[in-house]
C-alpha angles and dihedrals in degrees: 000000000000130000104231132190105204114198107190123161096205107069099203092050091045091052091050092049090047091053090048093050093045090050087056089056103262127132108234136187114192120214124181103204141029098249092053089049091053089052091054092048092051091058104098091199092065121076126200133185094189139026107206108191144177115231096222113050139145114268107003117020121229096260092055090043091056091047091054093041089056090061093048101039112018093171094056119093126226131209126188121220100226101160093065099039112043092154109091095022089127089071090063100084120156089254092053095048096042095044084086122075089227122108101246138188132189106215121225120239106283144166111267092243090060094062097090091054091047090050092049092048092049094049092047094052 
């Protein structure tokens, strides 16, 4: 079981992903914008194994969120949700993603039901 911070701009999709990840046994907190995600990451009492983030979000986008998260929580992993946010993918250059100290992965387009398996494979790698 992993502790996941899910930052997803679209509330209905985020709720579906959260339910899917919880059904797979993960603990999930859903956030709907980058600034709120940063606030959660700054809380030392909360622990996360994975930041699962949209690329396009209100406030801070996912790439900037991962950069900042790397400074705060270098042992946490981050995974971008590419399949649901193709707009803005150009910002996700290798330099942008790897500027953070986090271990990151840009997910391939997938069906929503495949996310728990992709998360498990990423965390096991």
